[in-house]
Short mmCIF file of the C-alpha atoms (twelve columns), coordinates in Angstrom:
data_MODEL
# 
_entry.id   MODEL 
# 
loop_
_atom_site.group_PDB 
_atom_site.id 
_atom_site.type_symbol 
_atom_site.label_atom_id 
_atom_site.label_alt_id 
_atom_site.label_comp_id 
_atom_site.label_asym_id 
_atom_site.label_seq_id 
_atom_site.Cartn_x 
_atom_site.Cartn_y 
_atom_site.Cartn_z 
_atom_site.pdbx_PDB_model_num 
ATOM 1   C CA . UNK A 1   0.000    0.000   0.000    1 
ATOM 2   C CA . UNK A 2   2.894    2.277   0.730    1 
ATOM 3   C CA . UNK A 3   4.263    1.492   -2.650   1 
ATOM 4   C CA . UNK A 4   0.992    2.273   -4.316   1 
ATOM 5   C CA . UNK A 5   0.804    5.551   -2.524   1 
ATOM 6   C CA . UNK A 6   4.232    6.454   -3.671   1 
ATOM 7   C CA . UNK A 7   3.462    5.482   -7.203   1 
ATOM 8   C CA . UNK A 8   0.356    7.570   -7.218   1 
ATOM 9   C CA . UNK A 9   2.223    10.395  -5.639   1 
ATOM 10  C CA . UNK A 10  4.725    10.338  -8.385   1 
ATOM 11  C CA . UNK A 11  2.148    9.962   -11.186  1 
ATOM 12  C CA . UNK A 12  0.939    13.041  -12.948  1 
ATOM 13  C CA . UNK A 13  -2.222   14.444  -11.679  1 
ATOM 14  C CA . UNK A 14  -5.174   13.463  -13.866  1 
ATOM 15  C CA . UNK A 15  -7.406   16.230  -12.548  1 
ATOM 16  C CA . UNK A 16  -7.983   18.662  -15.377  1 
ATOM 17  C CA . UNK A 17  -6.803   22.075  -14.986  1 
ATOM 18  C CA . UNK A 18  -9.502   24.374  -14.009  1 
ATOM 19  C CA . UNK A 19  -10.700  26.616  -16.846  1 
ATOM 20  C CA . UNK A 20  -9.554   30.158  -16.600  1 
ATOM 21  C CA . UNK A 21  -12.051  32.439  -15.046  1 
ATOM 22  C CA . UNK A 22  -13.345  34.721  -17.759  1 
ATOM 23  C CA . UNK A 23  -12.611  38.343  -17.467  1 
ATOM 24  C CA . UNK A 24  -15.843  40.332  -16.723  1 
ATOM 25  C CA . UNK A 25  -16.547  43.122  -19.186  1 
ATOM 26  C CA . UNK A 26  -18.807  45.726  -17.615  1 
ATOM 27  C CA . UNK A 27  -19.927  46.957  -21.106  1 
ATOM 28  C CA . UNK A 28  -21.293  43.526  -21.888  1 
ATOM 29  C CA . UNK A 29  -24.267  44.238  -19.663  1 
ATOM 30  C CA . UNK A 30  -25.146  47.361  -21.677  1 
ATOM 31  C CA . UNK A 31  -24.751  45.416  -24.918  1 
ATOM 32  C CA . UNK A 32  -27.020  42.684  -23.670  1 
ATOM 33  C CA . UNK A 33  -29.582  45.205  -22.509  1 
ATOM 34  C CA . UNK A 34  -29.446  46.943  -25.891  1 
ATOM 35  C CA . UNK A 35  -29.898  43.706  -27.796  1 
ATOM 36  C CA . UNK A 36  -32.717  42.690  -25.529  1 
ATOM 37  C CA . UNK A 37  -34.430  46.056  -26.013  1 
ATOM 38  C CA . UNK A 38  -33.964  45.876  -29.792  1 
ATOM 39  C CA . UNK A 39  -35.421  42.380  -29.878  1 
ATOM 40  C CA . UNK A 40  -38.326  43.477  -27.745  1 
ATOM 41  C CA . UNK A 41  -38.953  46.490  -29.988  1 
ATOM 42  C CA . UNK A 42  -38.858  44.275  -33.038  1 
ATOM 43  C CA . UNK A 43  -41.337  41.859  -31.544  1 
ATOM 44  C CA . UNK A 44  -43.544  44.766  -30.450  1 
ATOM 45  C CA . UNK A 45  -43.467  46.219  -33.954  1 
ATOM 46  C CA . UNK A 46  -44.469  42.868  -35.388  1 
ATOM 47  C CA . UNK A 47  -47.369  42.630  -32.987  1 
ATOM 48  C CA . UNK A 48  -48.753  46.160  -33.769  1 
ATOM 49  C CA . UNK A 49  -51.100  46.108  -36.743  1 
ATOM 50  C CA . UNK A 50  -49.992  48.274  -39.630  1 
ATOM 51  C CA . UNK A 51  -51.056  51.865  -39.304  1 
ATOM 52  C CA . UNK A 52  -53.337  53.084  -42.082  1 
ATOM 53  C CA . UNK A 53  -51.843  56.088  -43.723  1 
ATOM 54  C CA . UNK A 54  -54.748  58.415  -44.524  1 
ATOM 55  C CA . UNK A 55  -54.951  59.512  -48.096  1 
ATOM 56  C CA . UNK A 56  -55.720  63.203  -48.368  1 
ATOM 57  C CA . UNK A 57  -58.028  63.966  -51.279  1 
ATOM 58  C CA . UNK A 58  -57.772  67.531  -52.412  1 
ATOM 59  C CA . UNK A 59  -61.166  68.928  -53.212  1 
ATOM 60  C CA . UNK A 60  -61.388  71.731  -55.743  1 
ATOM 61  C CA . UNK A 61  -61.474  75.078  -54.118  1 
ATOM 62  C CA . UNK A 62  -64.661  77.100  -54.300  1 
ATOM 63  C CA . UNK A 63  -62.864  80.059  -55.691  1 
ATOM 64  C CA . UNK A 64  -65.370  81.705  -58.056  1 
ATOM 65  C CA . UNK A 65  -64.207  82.025  -61.634  1 
ATOM 66  C CA . UNK A 66  -63.032  85.434  -62.608  1 
ATOM 67  C CA . UNK A 67  -65.942  87.607  -63.569  1 
ATOM 68  C CA . UNK A 68  -66.124  88.398  -67.225  1 
ATOM 69  C CA . UNK A 69  -65.965  91.995  -68.156  1 
ATOM 70  C CA . UNK A 70  -69.039  92.688  -70.280  1 
ATOM 71  C CA . UNK A 71  -68.160  93.628  -73.796  1 
ATOM 72  C CA . UNK A 72  -70.177  96.624  -74.937  1 
ATOM 73  C CA . UNK A 73  -72.390  95.903  -77.908  1 
ATOM 74  C CA . UNK A 74  -72.650  98.630  -80.476  1 
ATOM 75  C CA . UNK A 75  -75.730  98.749  -82.663  1 
ATOM 76  C CA . UNK A 76  -75.299  100.557 -85.908  1 
ATOM 77  C CA . UNK A 77  -78.582  101.645 -87.417  1 
ATOM 78  C CA . UNK A 78  -78.091  102.497 -91.014  1 
ATOM 79  C CA . UNK A 79  -80.883  104.573 -92.367  1 
ATOM 80  C CA . UNK A 80  -81.798  104.031 -95.951  1 
ATOM 81  C CA . UNK A 81  -82.569  107.332 -97.569  1 
ATOM 82  C CA . UNK A 82  -85.953  107.447 -99.125  1 
ATOM 83  C CA . UNK A 83  -85.695  108.565 -102.683 1 
ATOM 84  C CA . UNK A 84  -88.900  110.132 -103.862 1 
ATOM 85  C CA . UNK A 85  -90.346  108.329 -106.782 1 
ATOM 86  C CA . UNK A 86  -90.193  110.252 -110.004 1 
ATOM 87  C CA . UNK A 87  -93.609  108.843 -110.863 1 
ATOM 88  C CA . UNK A 88  -96.252  110.045 -108.379 1 
ATOM 89  C CA . UNK A 89  -98.751  107.514 -107.142 1 
ATOM 90  C CA . UNK A 90  -102.030 108.083 -108.895 1 
ATOM 91  C CA . UNK A 91  -105.015 108.052 -106.580 1 
ATOM 92  C CA . UNK A 92  -108.102 106.918 -108.426 1 
ATOM 93  C CA . UNK A 93  -111.542 106.683 -106.875 1 
ATOM 94  C CA . UNK A 94  -112.850 104.359 -109.547 1 
ATOM 95  C CA . UNK A 95  -115.426 106.930 -110.656 1 
ATOM 96  C CA . UNK A 96  -115.265 108.655 -113.999 1 
ATOM 97  C CA . UNK A 97  -115.369 112.057 -112.336 1 
ATOM 98  C CA . UNK A 98  -114.292 112.602 -108.739 1 
ATOM 99  C CA . UNK A 99  -112.189 114.987 -106.716 1 
ATOM 100 C CA . UNK A 100 -110.515 115.447 -103.348 1 
ATOM 101 C CA . UNK A 101 -110.558 118.838 -101.620 1 
ATOM 102 C CA . UNK A 102 -107.054 119.416 -100.227 1 
ATOM 103 C CA . UNK A 103 -107.392 122.886 -98.709  1 
ATOM 104 C CA . UNK A 104 -109.727 125.838 -98.345  1 
ATOM 105 C CA . UNK A 105 -109.201 129.564 -97.755  1 
ATOM 106 C CA . UNK A 106 -110.692 131.274 -95.829  1 
ATOM 107 C CA . UNK A 107 -111.456 128.674 -93.170  1 
ATOM 108 C CA . UNK A 108 -115.043 128.065 -92.203  1 
ATOM 109 C CA . UNK A 109 -116.562 130.535 -89.716  1 
ATOM 110 C CA . UNK A 110 -114.104 133.255 -90.636  1 
ATOM 111 C CA . UNK A 111 -115.410 136.749 -89.782  1 
ATOM 112 C CA . UNK A 112 -115.925 139.527 -92.320  1 
ATOM 113 C CA . UNK A 113 -117.240 143.059 -92.174  1 
ATOM 114 C CA . UNK A 114 -120.493 143.814 -93.930  1 
ATOM 115 C CA . UNK A 115 -119.984 144.296 -97.671  1 
ATOM 116 C CA . UNK A 116 -116.300 143.165 -97.536  1 
ATOM 117 C CA . UNK A 117 -114.781 141.742 -100.726 1 
ATOM 118 C CA . UNK A 118 -112.745 138.519 -100.553 1 
ATOM 119 C CA . UNK A 119 -111.786 135.497 -102.652 1 
ATOM 120 C CA . UNK A 120 -112.565 131.895 -101.820 1 
ATOM 121 C CA . UNK A 121 -109.848 129.366 -102.744 1 
ATOM 122 C CA . UNK A 122 -110.104 125.604 -102.973 1 
ATOM 123 C CA . UNK A 123 -107.213 123.343 -104.001 1 
ATOM 124 C CA . UNK A 124 -108.602 120.111 -105.441 1 
ATOM 125 C CA . UNK A 125 -107.165 116.935 -106.997 1 
ATOM 126 C CA . UNK A 126 -108.704 114.991 -109.878 1 
ATOM 127 C CA . UNK A 127 -109.024 111.412 -108.534 1 
ATOM 128 C CA . UNK A 128 -111.382 110.280 -111.282 1 
ATOM 129 C CA . UNK A 129 -110.514 108.179 -114.293 1 
ATOM 130 C CA . UNK A 130 -111.183 110.953 -116.822 1 
ATOM 131 C CA . UNK A 131 -109.560 114.340 -117.284 1 
ATOM 132 C CA . UNK A 132 -111.367 117.603 -116.614 1 
ATOM 133 C CA . UNK A 133 -111.250 119.079 -120.080 1 
ATOM 134 C CA . UNK A 134 -111.137 122.847 -120.064 1 
ATOM 135 C CA . UNK A 135 -113.493 122.871 -123.081 1 
ATOM 136 C CA . UNK A 136 -116.281 121.102 -121.193 1 
ATOM 137 C CA . UNK A 137 -115.520 121.467 -117.467 1 
ATOM 138 C CA . UNK A 138 -116.411 124.428 -115.242 1 
ATOM 139 C CA . UNK A 139 -117.257 125.152 -111.617 1 
ATOM 140 C CA . UNK A 140 -120.354 126.984 -110.550 1 
ATOM 141 C CA . UNK A 141 -122.615 127.959 -107.686 1 
ATOM 142 C CA . UNK A 142 -124.710 124.975 -106.583 1 
ATOM 143 C CA . UNK A 143 -126.853 126.083 -103.597 1 
ATOM 144 C CA . UNK A 144 -126.864 128.088 -100.417 1 
ATOM 145 C CA . UNK A 145 -126.380 131.783 -99.901  1 
ATOM 146 C CA . UNK A 146 -125.515 133.900 -102.911 1 
ATOM 147 C CA . UNK A 147 -122.418 135.696 -101.691 1 
ATOM 148 C CA . UNK A 148 -120.531 135.456 -104.993 1 
ATOM 149 C CA . UNK A 149 -120.021 138.039 -107.725 1 
ATOM 150 C CA . UNK A 150 -120.167 135.523 -110.610 1 
ATOM 151 C CA . UNK A 151 -121.987 132.216 -110.506 1 
ATOM 152 C CA . UNK A 152 -119.892 130.265 -113.048 1 
ATOM 153 C CA . UNK A 153 -116.157 129.979 -113.975 1 
ATOM 154 C CA . UNK A 154 -114.358 128.048 -116.669 1 
ATOM 155 C CA . UNK A 155 -111.190 126.026 -116.085 1 
ATOM 156 C CA . UNK A 156 -108.199 127.832 -117.504 1 
ATOM 157 C CA . UNK A 157 -106.581 124.462 -118.416 1 
ATOM 158 C CA . UNK A 158 -107.455 120.789 -118.412 1 
ATOM 159 C CA . UNK A 159 -106.753 118.731 -115.272 1 
ATOM 160 C CA . UNK A 160 -105.509 115.189 -115.862 1 
ATOM 161 C CA . UNK A 161 -106.213 112.327 -113.408 1 
ATOM 162 C CA . UNK A 162 -103.917 112.592 -110.375 1 
ATOM 163 C CA . UNK A 163 -103.265 116.300 -110.936 1 
ATOM 164 C CA . UNK A 164 -104.480 119.181 -108.789 1 
ATOM 165 C CA . UNK A 165 -105.695 122.665 -109.523 1 
ATOM 166 C CA . UNK A 166 -106.862 125.752 -107.651 1 
ATOM 167 C CA . UNK A 167 -110.408 127.005 -107.884 1 
ATOM 168 C CA . UNK A 168 -110.931 130.695 -107.117 1 
ATOM 169 C CA . UNK A 169 -114.283 132.441 -106.650 1 
ATOM 170 C CA . UNK A 170 -114.628 136.198 -106.230 1 
ATOM 171 C CA . UNK A 171 -117.038 136.872 -103.317 1 
ATOM 172 C CA . UNK A 172 -118.551 139.682 -101.307 1 
ATOM 173 C CA . UNK A 173 -119.879 139.555 -97.743  1 
ATOM 174 C CA . UNK A 174 -123.592 140.450 -97.415  1 
ATOM 175 C CA . UNK A 175 -124.596 143.860 -96.074  1 
ATOM 176 C CA . UNK A 176 -126.369 142.293 -93.113  1 
ATOM 177 C CA . UNK A 177 -124.785 140.603 -90.109  1 
ATOM 178 C CA . UNK A 178 -125.260 136.859 -89.868  1 
ATOM 179 C CA . UNK A 179 -123.852 133.441 -90.816  1 
ATOM 180 C CA . UNK A 180 -123.776 132.518 -94.484  1 
ATOM 181 C CA . UNK A 181 -122.994 129.238 -96.270  1 
ATOM 182 C CA . UNK A 182 -122.423 128.655 -99.958  1 
ATOM 183 C CA . UNK A 183 -121.774 125.471 -101.979 1 
ATOM 184 C CA . UNK A 184 -119.956 125.157 -105.307 1 
ATOM 185 C CA . UNK A 185 -119.452 122.129 -107.597 1 
ATOM 186 C CA . UNK A 186 -117.561 121.122 -110.711 1 
ATOM 187 C CA . UNK A 187 -119.738 120.467 -113.749 1 
ATOM 188 C CA . UNK A 188 -118.898 118.394 -116.803 1 
ATOM 189 C CA . UNK A 189 -121.929 117.919 -119.026 1 
ATOM 190 C CA . UNK A 190 -124.594 116.400 -116.788 1 
ATOM 191 C CA . UNK A 191 -122.067 115.388 -114.097 1 
ATOM 192 C CA . UNK A 192 -121.962 117.536 -110.988 1 
ATOM 193 C CA . UNK A 193 -119.377 116.539 -108.346 1 
ATOM 194 C CA . UNK A 194 -116.767 117.827 -105.895 1 
ATOM 195 C CA . UNK A 195 -118.805 119.842 -103.402 1 
ATOM 196 C CA . UNK A 196 -116.921 122.858 -102.060 1 
ATOM 197 C CA . UNK A 197 -118.592 124.441 -99.031  1 
ATOM 198 C CA . UNK A 198 -117.777 127.729 -97.273  1 
ATOM 199 C CA . UNK A 199 -119.346 129.275 -94.177  1 
ATOM 200 C CA . UNK A 200 -118.591 132.869 -93.102  1 
ATOM 201 C CA . UNK A 201 -119.760 135.128 -90.295  1 
ATOM 202 C CA . UNK A 202 -120.605 138.748 -91.092  1 
ATOM 203 C CA . UNK A 203 -120.543 141.322 -88.288  1 
# 
């Protein structure tokens, strides 16, 4: 037994050398904490549902369109000059003999002194179909008060249809005050037409 003990004492020790104690790095704790925090943040991010990013739709602004400046409208009125026709329009009544009295002088109810001399004028137009031939036409007293000097007058010239002429009668106011009316007509053969009436007042 002594020999065995000696042998064992001389034999190399079979006990493994103890592993070196690792050197402690104080920064390793911070690194571990950082990695742990990063892992936790990553897991947290994976657990959070994705955030919906709102889409902003731009609506058209209600800015009113620029007002239009009204454009003035110019109206040009071109007058067409009226050129008188060289051929007068012939007014025809349809009758063989007819007239139109255009004017009268003096006017009805004009006042005259007793015994005053004056002339009565009528301007008339032949609107019949036939001419008033100076050889057969005249104008004469028809009825009423006799305030004329002569009761019949001849036409100095013929009057064609559409033409006018002036009829003049020499008259004298009565010697008594009152209202007097006389009527004259044109005569062609048996045709009597174109009544010309005159009323005067004598003071």
